[in-house]
C-alpha positions as CSV (number, residue, x, y, z in Angstrom):
1,S,-4.6,10.7,-22.8
2,E,-6.1,9.2,-19.2
3,F,-3.4,8.5,-16.8
4,I,-4.8,5.6,-14.3
5,H,-2.2,5.4,-11.3
6,N,-2.2,2.3,-9.2
7,K,-1.0,3.3,-5.4
8,E,0.4,-0.1,-4.4
9,S,3.0,-0.4,-7.3
10,G,3.4,3.2,-8.5
11,Q,2.7,2.0,-12.0
12,Q,0.7,4.3,-14.3
13,F,-1.8,3.0,-17.1
14,V,-2.7,4.9,-19.9
15,R,-6.2,4.9,-21.9
16,R,-6.0,6.4,-24.8
17,K,-8.9,8.7,-26.0
18,S,-8.1,9.2,-29.5
19,Y,-5.9,7.7,-32.1
20,T,-2.0,8.0,-31.8
21,R,0.9,6.0,-32.5
22,Y,1.6,5.4,-29.1
23,I,1.5,1.0,-28.6
24,Q,0.2,0.0,-25.5
25,K,2.5,-2.4,-23.7
26,G,1.5,-5.6,-21.8
27,I,-1.4,-6.6,-24.3
28,G,0.5,-8.4,-27.0
29,Y,2.6,-6.0,-28.3
30,G,4.7,-2.7,-26.8
31,H,7.7,-0.6,-26.8
32,G,11.3,-1.9,-26.9
33,S,12.5,-5.4,-26.8
34,I,11.4,-8.3,-23.9
35,R,15.3,-9.0,-23.9
36,S,15.4,-5.6,-21.9
37,R,16.7,-5.7,-18.3
38,W,15.2,-4.6,-15.4
39,N,16.1,-5.2,-12.0
40,M,13.1,-5.4,-9.8
41,E,16.0,-6.1,-6.7
42,Q,17.9,-3.5,-7.2
43,T,14.7,-0.7,-7.7
44,V,13.5,-2.1,-4.0
45,E,16.8,-1.7,-2.6
46,E,17.1,1.9,-3.5
47,R,13.9,2.8,-2.4
48,L,14.4,0.8,0.7
49,I,17.7,3.5,1.5
50,R,15.9,6.4,0.6
51,E,13.3,5.3,3.0
52,E,15.6,4.3,5.9
53,R,17.4,7.8,5.3
54,L,14.2,9.6,6.0
55,I,12.7,7.5,8.7
56,W,16.5,8.0,10.3
57,L,15.8,12.1,9.7
58,L,12.2,11.7,11.1
59,N,12.9,10.5,14.2
60,A,16.2,12.9,14.8
61,V,13.6,16.0,14.4
62,T,11.0,13.6,17.3
63,A,13.9,13.4,19.7
64,Y,15.3,17.5,18.9
65,I,11.8,18.1,19.6
66,Y,10.7,16.2,22.7
67,C,14.3,15.7,24.0
68,A,13.6,12.0,24.5
69,S,11.7,9.3,22.9
70,P,7.8,10.4,23.3
71,N,5.1,8.2,24.8
72,F,1.6,9.1,23.4
73,S,0.2,6.3,24.9
74,T,-0.6,8.4,28.4
75,D,-0.8,12.2,29.3
76,E,2.9,12.7,29.9
77,H,3.0,14.6,26.6
78,L,1.0,17.2,28.4
79,H,3.3,18.0,30.7
80,F,5.9,18.9,28.0
81,I,3.5,21.5,27.0
82,D,3.5,23.0,30.2
83,R,7.7,23.3,30.5
84,H,7.4,25.7,27.3
85,P,10.8,24.2,25.6
86,V,12.9,26.8,24.8
87,H,15.3,25.0,22.6
88,V,12.4,25.1,19.7
89,G,12.4,28.8,19.2
90,K,11.4,30.9,15.9
91,P,14.2,29.8,14.2
92,V,13.6,26.0,14.6
93,I,10.1,27.2,14.0
94,R,10.1,28.6,10.7
95,E,12.8,25.6,9.6
96,L,10.0,23.1,10.5
97,S,7.1,24.4,9.5
98,E,8.9,25.3,5.9
99,S,10.5,21.9,5.4
100,A,9.2,18.8,3.7
101,I,7.2,17.5,6.7
102,I,3.8,19.2,6.3
103,P,3.7,18.2,2.8
104,L,4.9,14.6,3.4
105,L,2.2,14.5,5.9
106,E,-0.4,15.6,3.5
107,Y,1.0,13.1,1.0
108,H,1.0,10.0,3.1
109,L,-2.5,10.8,4.7
110,H,-4.1,11.0,1.9
111,N,-3.0,7.0,1.1
112,D,-6.0,5.2,1.7
113,S,-4.5,1.5,0.9
114,V,-4.0,-0.9,3.8
115,F,-1.9,-2.9,2.0
116,D,0.3,-0.2,0.9
117,V,0.7,1.2,4.3
118,S,1.5,-2.0,5.8
119,E,4.4,-2.3,3.3
120,H,5.7,0.7,5.0
121,V,5.2,0.7,9.0
122,K,8.0,2.0,9.6
123,L,8.3,4.8,7.5
124,Y,4.3,6.3,8.2
125,Q,5.2,5.5,12.2
126,A,7.9,7.8,12.3
127,L,6.2,10.6,10.2
128,L,3.1,10.2,12.5
129,E,5.3,10.3,16.0
130,T,6.9,13.5,14.3
131,A,3.7,15.3,13.7
132,A,2.2,14.1,16.9
133,A,5.5,15.6,18.8
134,M,5.2,18.9,16.5
135,S,1.9,19.1,17.9
136,V,2.8,19.5,21.9
137,V,4.5,22.9,20.5
138,P,2.1,25.3,20.7
139,A,3.8,27.5,17.6
140,L,3.5,24.3,15.4
141,V,-0.2,23.4,16.0
142,P,-1.6,25.8,13.3
143,Y,0.7,24.2,10.9
144,L,-1.4,20.9,11.4
145,V,-4.5,22.3,11.6
146,H,-4.5,24.6,8.7
147,P,-4.5,23.0,5.2
148,I,-1.4,24.2,3.4
149,N,-1.4,22.3,0.3
150,C,-4.7,20.8,-0.1
151,S,-8.1,21.8,1.3
152,R,-8.2,19.3,4.2
153,S,-6.8,20.1,7.7
154,I,-4.2,17.1,8.9
155,A,-5.1,17.0,12.3
156,K,-8.9,17.5,12.3
157,D,-9.5,15.7,9.0
158,L,-6.6,14.0,7.4
159,M,-5.3,12.3,10.4
160,M,-8.6,10.8,11.3
161,R,-9.7,9.4,8.1
162,F,-6.6,7.5,7.9
163,S,-7.2,6.2,11.2
164,K,-10.4,5.0,10.6
165,T,-9.1,3.5,7.0
166,I,-6.3,1.5,9.0
167,A,-8.9,0.6,11.8
168,S,-10.7,-1.5,9.2
169,Y,-8.1,-4.2,9.0
170,P,-8.5,-6.1,11.9
171,N,-12.2,-6.8,11.0
172,S,-11.4,-7.7,7.6
173,F,-12.1,-11.5,7.2
174,K,-12.1,-12.3,10.9
175,G,-11.4,-15.9,11.4
176,Q,-9.8,-16.7,8.4
177,M,-6.7,-15.6,9.0
178,G,-5.4,-17.3,11.8
179,S,-3.3,-15.2,13.7
180,L,-3.3,-11.4,12.8
181,D,-0.2,-9.5,11.8
182,F,0.9,-8.2,15.5
183,R,3.5,-6.4,14.4
184,F,0.8,-4.2,11.8
185,L,-2.4,-4.4,15.2
186,N,0.5,-2.5,17.3
187,F,1.0,0.1,14.3
188,I,-2.8,0.7,14.5
189,T,-2.8,1.1,18.4
190,K,-0.1,3.8,17.5
191,V,-1.7,5.7,15.2
192,Q,-5.1,6.2,17.5
193,Q,-2.7,7.4,20.2
194,Y,-1.5,9.9,17.3
195,S,-4.8,10.7,16.1
196,Q,-5.8,11.4,19.3
197,V,-2.7,13.4,20.0
198,L,-3.2,15.5,17.0
199,I,-7.1,16.2,17.7
200,A,-6.4,17.1,21.6
201,A,-4.0,19.9,20.1
202,A,-6.0,21.4,17.7
203,Y,-9.0,21.6,20.0
204,R,-6.6,23.2,22.8
205,Y,-5.4,25.6,19.8
206,E,-9.2,26.7,18.4
207,Q,-10.3,27.4,21.9
208,D,-8.3,30.5,21.8
209,I,-9.0,31.9,18.0
210,P,-12.7,33.4,17.4
211,I,-14.9,30.6,16.0
212,E,-15.2,32.1,12.3
213,Q,-11.8,31.2,11.9
214,R,-11.6,28.1,13.1
215,V,-11.3,25.0,10.2
216,R,-14.1,23.1,9.5
217,T,-13.9,19.3,8.6
218,A,-15.1,17.3,6.1
219,I,-14.8,13.6,7.6
220,T,-16.5,11.1,6.1
221,R,-20.3,10.5,7.5
222,T,-20.7,8.1,10.2
223,E,-24.0,7.0,11.6
224,D,-23.8,9.6,13.9
225,D,-24.4,12.1,10.9
226,K,-27.7,10.2,9.9
227,A,-29.6,13.8,11.1
228,L,-28.0,15.9,8.8
229,L,-28.3,13.4,5.9
230,V,-31.6,13.4,6.8
231,R,-32.1,17.4,6.2
232,E,-29.5,17.0,3.0
233,Y,-32.0,14.1,1.3
234,D,-35.0,15.3,2.8
235,K,-36.7,15.3,-0.8
236,E,-37.2,12.1,-2.8
237,I,-34.6,12.0,-5.5
238,C,-35.1,11.4,-9.3
239,A,-32.4,9.8,-11.4
240,E,-33.1,12.2,-14.0
241,K,-32.4,15.2,-11.9
242,E,-29.4,14.4,-10.0
243,D,-26.2,14.5,-11.4
244,L,-25.4,11.3,-12.9
245,S,-22.2,10.8,-11.5
246,I,-22.7,11.9,-7.9
247,L,-25.6,9.9,-8.0
248,Y,-24.1,6.4,-9.2
249,H,-21.1,7.0,-6.7
250,R,-24.0,7.4,-3.7
251,T,-25.8,4.6,-5.1
252,M,-23.4,1.9,-5.7
253,K,-20.6,2.9,-2.9
254,N,-22.2,0.4,0.0
255,I,-22.2,-2.7,-2.8
256,Q,-18.8,-1.9,-4.4
257,V,-17.4,-4.6,-2.3
258,Q,-19.5,-6.9,-0.5
259,T,-19.9,-10.9,0.5
260,F,-21.6,-13.5,-0.2
261,R,-22.0,-17.3,0.4
262,L,-20.2,-18.8,-2.8
263,I,-19.6,-22.0,-0.8
264,G,-21.9,-23.9,1.3
265,D,-21.5,-26.9,3.6
266,Y,-18.4,-29.2,3.6
267,G,-16.4,-26.5,1.6
268,K,-18.3,-26.9,-1.9
269,L,-18.8,-24.4,-4.3
270,I,-22.3,-23.2,-4.8
271,V,-21.9,-21.0,-7.6
272,P,-19.9,-21.8,-11.2
273,F,-16.3,-21.3,-10.3
274,T,-13.5,-21.5,-13.2
275,F,-10.9,-22.5,-10.7
276,K,-13.3,-24.7,-8.1
277,K,-10.6,-27.6,-8.7
278,E,-8.0,-25.4,-7.3
279,A,-9.7,-24.2,-4.6
280,R,-11.0,-27.4,-3.5
281,N,-7.3,-28.7,-3.1
282,V,-6.1,-25.7,-1.1
283,N,-7.1,-25.7,2.8
284,P,-7.4,-21.8,3.3
285,F,-6.7,-22.1,7.2
286,S,-3.4,-23.9,7.1
287,L,-0.8,-22.4,9.0
288,A,1.5,-22.7,5.7
289,L,-0.6,-20.2,4.0
290,K,-1.1,-18.3,6.8
291,E,1.1,-15.4,5.3
292,R,-0.6,-15.9,2.0
293,T,-4.1,-15.0,3.6
294,K,-2.7,-12.1,5.3
295,R,-1.5,-10.6,2.1
296,I,-4.7,-11.3,0.2
297,A,-6.5,-9.5,3.5
298,K,-4.6,-6.6,3.0
299,E,-5.1,-6.2,-0.4
300,L,-8.9,-7.0,0.1
301,A,-9.5,-4.4,3.2
302,S,-7.9,-1.5,1.1
303,M,-10.4,-2.0,-2.0
304,P,-13.2,-0.3,-0.7
305,N,-10.5,3.1,-0.9
306,S,-8.9,1.7,-3.8
307,L,-11.3,0.7,-6.7
308,P,-12.7,3.1,-9.4
309,L,-16.2,4.0,-8.7
310,N,-18.1,6.1,-11.1
311,A,-20.2,6.7,-14.1
312,S,-17.8,6.1,-16.7
313,N,-16.2,3.3,-15.2
314,S,-16.4,0.9,-12.1
315,I,-15.0,-2.2,-10.7
316,F,-17.0,-4.1,-8.3
317,V,-16.2,-7.3,-6.0
318,C,-18.0,-10.3,-4.2
319,L,-16.2,-12.0,-1.8
320,D,-17.2,-15.3,-0.2
321,E,-18.2,-15.0,3.3
322,G,-15.9,-17.8,4.4
323,R,-12.9,-17.5,2.1
324,C,-10.7,-14.4,0.9
325,D,-8.9,-16.3,-1.9
326,I,-12.0,-16.8,-3.9
327,V,-13.3,-13.6,-5.6
328,K,-15.9,-12.3,-8.5
329,V,-15.3,-9.6,-10.1
330,L,-17.8,-7.0,-12.2
331,I,-16.1,-4.4,-14.7
332,S,-18.4,-1.9,-16.1
333,G,-17.1,-0.7,-20.1
334,P,-15.8,2.6,-20.2
335,D,-17.6,5.1,-21.5
336,D,-16.5,6.2,-25.2
337,T,-15.4,2.5,-26.0
338,P,-17.3,-0.5,-27.8
339,Y,-18.0,-1.6,-24.1
340,Q,-19.8,1.3,-22.7
341,N,-22.5,0.6,-20.0
342,G,-22.0,-3.4,-20.5
343,L,-21.2,-5.6,-16.7
344,F,-18.1,-8.3,-17.5
345,E,-17.8,-10.9,-14.9
346,F,-14.5,-12.7,-14.1
347,D,-13.4,-14.9,-11.6
348,V,-10.2,-14.8,-9.9
349,F,-8.5,-17.3,-7.3
350,F,-5.4,-16.7,-5.4
351,P,-2.7,-19.5,-5.8
352,T,-0.9,-21.3,-2.6
353,N,2.6,-19.0,-3.7
354,Y,0.7,-16.1,-3.7
355,P,2.1,-13.0,-3.5
356,F,5.0,-14.9,-5.9
357,S,2.8,-16.2,-8.6
358,P,-0.2,-13.8,-10.2
359,P,-4.0,-14.5,-9.2
360,K,-5.5,-16.7,-11.8
361,C,-8.2,-14.9,-13.4
362,A,-10.7,-15.7,-16.3
363,F,-13.3,-14.0,-18.4
364,L,-17.0,-15.1,-17.7
365,T,-18.9,-13.2,-20.5
366,T,-18.5,-14.9,-23.6
367,G,-22.2,-15.8,-24.5
368,E,-21.4,-19.2,-23.2
369,G,-18.0,-19.5,-25.4
370,N,-19.8,-18.0,-28.3
371,V,-18.2,-14.7,-28.2
372,R,-14.8,-13.2,-28.3
373,F,-14.9,-9.5,-26.9
374,N,-11.3,-8.8,-27.3
375,P,-8.3,-9.9,-29.0
376,N,-6.9,-10.5,-25.3
377,L,-10.2,-12.1,-24.4
378,Y,-11.0,-15.6,-25.6
379,K,-13.9,-17.5,-25.7
380,D,-12.8,-20.0,-23.4
381,G,-12.4,-17.3,-20.5
382,K,-8.5,-16.9,-21.0
383,I,-6.9,-13.7,-20.5
384,C,-3.9,-12.5,-22.4
385,L,-1.8,-10.0,-21.0
386,S,1.5,-9.5,-19.1
387,I,0.9,-9.2,-15.8
388,L,-1.0,-12.3,-15.4
389,G,2.2,-14.0,-17.4
390,T,-0.3,-15.4,-20.0
391,W,2.3,-12.8,-22.5
392,E,5.4,-12.0,-22.8
393,G,6.1,-8.8,-22.2
394,R,8.7,-6.6,-21.0
395,P,10.4,-7.4,-17.3
396,E,8.6,-4.3,-16.0
397,E,5.1,-5.4,-17.3
398,K,5.4,-8.5,-15.9
399,W,4.0,-9.7,-12.4
400,N,6.2,-9.5,-9.2
401,A,5.6,-9.9,-5.5
402,H,5.2,-6.0,-5.2
403,C,1.8,-6.0,-7.5
404,S,-1.5,-6.8,-6.3
405,L,-5.4,-7.8,-7.6
406,L,-5.9,-4.1,-7.7
407,Q,-3.0,-3.7,-10.4
408,V,-4.1,-6.4,-12.2
409,L,-8.2,-5.3,-12.5
410,I,-7.2,-2.0,-13.4
411,S,-4.8,-3.2,-16.3
412,I,-7.8,-5.2,-17.6
413,Q,-9.9,-2.2,-17.9
414,G,-7.3,0.5,-18.6
415,L,-5.4,-1.7,-21.1
416,I,-8.1,-3.9,-22.8
417,F,-11.5,-2.5,-22.3
418,V,-10.3,0.5,-24.8
419,K,-11.9,2.9,-27.9
420,D,-9.9,0.6,-30.3
421,P,-9.7,-2.9,-29.4
422,Y,-8.8,-3.9,-32.6
423,F,-5.8,-2.8,-32.6
424,N,-4.7,-4.9,-29.7
425,E,-4.3,-8.1,-31.8
426,P,-0.6,-8.5,-32.5
427,G,0.5,-7.7,-36.1
428,F,-2.7,-5.6,-36.8
429,E,-0.8,-2.2,-35.1
430,K,0.7,-1.5,-38.5
431,Y,-2.5,-0.6,-39.7
432,Q,-3.1,2.0,-37.0
433,G,-3.6,5.7,-38.2
434,T,-4.2,4.1,-42.0
435,E,-7.7,4.4,-43.4
436,K,-7.7,0.9,-43.8
437,G,-7.4,0.4,-40.1
438,N,-9.6,2.8,-39.2
439,K,-12.0,1.2,-41.6
440,Y,-11.4,-2.3,-40.0
441,S,-11.6,-0.6,-36.6
442,K,-15.0,1.0,-36.7
443,H,-16.5,-2.5,-38.4
444,Y,-14.9,-4.3,-35.3
445,N,-16.1,-2.3,-33.2
446,R,-19.8,-2.2,-34.6
447,Q,-19.9,-6.2,-33.5
448,I,-17.9,-5.2,-30.3
449,E,-21.1,-2.9,-29.6
450,Y,-23.8,-5.4,-30.7
451,A,-22.3,-8.0,-28.5
452,T,-21.8,-6.0,-25.4
453,L,-25.6,-4.5,-25.6
454,T,-26.5,-8.5,-26.2
455,Y,-24.2,-10.3,-23.5
456,A,-22.7,-7.7,-21.1
457,I,-26.4,-5.5,-20.9
458,R,-29.4,-7.6,-22.1
459,E,-27.8,-10.8,-20.8
460,Q,-27.1,-9.6,-17.4
461,I,-30.2,-8.4,-16.6
462,K,-31.9,-11.6,-17.6
463,N,-29.8,-14.3,-16.1
464,G,-27.0,-12.4,-14.4
465,P,-25.2,-13.9,-11.5
466,H,-27.1,-13.6,-8.1
467,H,-24.3,-12.5,-6.1
468,F,-24.0,-9.3,-8.0
469,K,-27.6,-9.0,-8.2
470,D,-28.3,-5.4,-6.4
471,V,-25.4,-4.0,-8.6
472,I,-26.5,-5.0,-12.3
473,K,-30.4,-3.6,-11.1
474,R,-28.7,-0.1,-9.4
475,H,-26.1,0.3,-12.5
476,F,-28.5,-0.6,-15.3
477,W,-31.2,1.8,-14.0
478,L,-28.8,4.5,-13.3
479,K,-27.8,4.0,-17.0
480,R,-31.0,2.9,-18.4
481,H,-30.9,6.5,-20.9
482,S,-27.6,6.2,-22.0
483,V,-28.0,2.5,-22.9
484,I,-31.0,3.6,-24.7
485,D,-29.0,6.3,-26.7
486,Q,-26.0,3.4,-26.9
487,A,-28.5,1.2,-28.7
488,Q,-30.3,3.7,-31.3
489,N,-26.7,5.1,-32.3
490,W,-26.0,1.3,-33.0
491,L,-28.7,1.1,-35.5
492,R,-27.8,4.3,-36.9
493,E,-23.8,3.6,-37.7
494,M,-24.5,-0.2,-38.3
495,S,-27.6,1.0,-41.1
496,K,-24.5,2.6,-42.6
497,Y,-22.3,-0.2,-42.7
498,A,-24.8,-2.8,-43.3
499,V,-24.4,-3.4,-47.0
500,E,-20.5,-2.5,-47.1
501,I,-20.3,-5.9,-44.3
502,E,-22.2,-7.7,-46.8
503,K,-20.2,-7.1,-50.0
504,Q,-16.7,-7.4,-48.3
505,P,-15.2,-10.8,-48.2
506,R,-14.9,-12.0,-45.0
507,K,-11.4,-13.1,-45.5
508,N,-10.4,-9.9,-46.3
509,M,-11.5,-8.2,-43.1
510,L,-8.9,-9.2,-40.8
511,L,-11.6,-9.1,-37.9
512,P,-10.2,-11.3,-34.8
513,L,-14.1,-11.6,-33.7
514,E,-15.1,-14.7,-34.2
515,T,-18.7,-14.6,-35.5
516,T,-21.4,-13.9,-38.3
517,T,-23.2,-11.0,-39.1
518,N,-26.6,-11.1,-39.6
519,F,-27.7,-7.4,-39.4
520,S,-31.9,-8.3,-39.6
521,A,-31.2,-10.5,-36.8
522,Q,-29.1,-8.1,-35.0
523,E,-31.5,-5.0,-35.6
524,R,-34.2,-7.0,-34.1
525,M,-32.3,-8.1,-30.7
526,I,-31.6,-4.0,-30.5
527,Y,-34.8,-2.9,-31.2
528,Q,-36.2,-5.7,-28.2
529,I,-32.9,-4.1,-25.8
530,I,-34.7,-0.8,-26.7
531,E,-38.3,-1.7,-25.8
532,D,-37.1,-3.1,-22.3
533,F,-35.2,-0.5,-21.3
534,R,-38.3,2.1,-22.5
535,K,-40.7,0.1,-20.2
536,M,-37.9,0.3,-17.2
537,S,-37.5,3.8,-17.8
538,N,-41.5,4.6,-18.0
539,S,-42.1,2.6,-14.2
540,G,-42.8,5.7,-13.0
541,K,-40.9,4.7,-9.9
542,Q,-38.6,7.0,-8.3
543,Y,-36.3,6.2,-5.1
544,K,-34.6,8.0,-2.8
545,F,-32.2,8.2,-0.7
546,I,-32.2,8.1,3.1
547,P,-29.1,7.4,5.2
548,S,-27.5,4.0,4.9
549,T,-30.9,3.0,2.8
550,L,-31.8,2.7,-0.8
551,I,-35.2,2.2,-2.3
552,L,-35.0,0.7,-6.0
553,P,-37.9,0.3,-7.8
554,K,-39.6,-3.0,-7.6
555,T,-39.3,-5.8,-9.8
556,E,-41.5,-8.6,-10.6
557,E,-40.1,-11.9,-9.6
């Protein structure tokens, strides 16, 4: 099984890679009774109590080390170092080095979700202030410099990454939020101060040790690292020669979250949008909605570091240049499912009472209302999922104010785009694991695979949304060989079942996919797709990486 963990809510989602009797939650049926009670308020209260205790302990450690309330906005802490505090002797050093402080720092500094950090500012501030206080004690600095439980240094790597991630918030959707969250902005300023203190401590420490013993960093490359990148990528990189997973990530990362002009003059939408009426009736700059806008901005600022991005499955987001409550989403079908390689489009709108109500979501890749891709995805665009409030699930599966759009998107990809979607249909779970059920599921998958090749692959290339033009072009260029193999495999498998499908009365098939099966017509379409992708593959044009630039094969307009 593959577990997908969401940092912002602490919940896990399960994607099954092979048959099991486990019934997935939130998709139409699940374990237990919907009458079971889950006290969210009590759970949150218990977590806050534990957090407050931890904050108190961290503040106590900081006060003991520094003998006062530290001020790292000046060079005052350097005078503390000169005094050589005798109260922090070897027994104290040993206790601190063996305590949970270092593991806590490593764990929390790996968090790249601005939204999650903003929900626990007091904890992060106490933890980072303790780290800064420890850095003024020379005997404690090695524990902050040398990696303990991970391959990255706290002082030289993790803290710098964390500071850079948090600093992205003020520039996110600037001008849309009215007044910024000044409490969080103050925290960002302090994080930068703590980071500088830790880096300075690491520098002082490493001046006294041989170069070969110093910790190398793995900081994310910036514009200053272009010279290194040129040497690394000084040769043309061809897709056939580069490991696909690495190449895919490098190629798609800079367009995973992008902005586009979705709204024109006078606030009128210039692209199709399912919730245009709701969007038109909302003034995003209203002071009454400023908390909503701040919450949305924090969530979206977290997405570049939180959304999945790999050759097997990815999620892409496009935001309007002027409004952060109008979102377009593209989800790639995971490997080893009938949705493999496809790109599926969704509309998302944040209602005025967000986050107390879930975001509104609609499915767009329906072949103009002709195809139902999944028992949970309707031809009219409705998405049946507990977290969206469109299915009566268990209490812990439903939306609450601590959930996020990221969790919704991960739920769609992990719980709907699955290997055997046939069993997502309520009542069909009784066939799971039976010969009859496996037979029906295979027939169903063949039709879903055809719909994926036709509407989520071919149609996206021909008539895909303009705001995702670069994503579509790059995705299918990188996955072209996989798509050809996928189409050829469909022809082989479908030919085996063609006779059986034609003979089997449709009323006995129990297929929720409302479409007719015309194998001859489908076969012609698949051959055309193979031919189209072979032409793409035989273009003979390569692309290469240079810093911050990707040159793709030219296409005829």
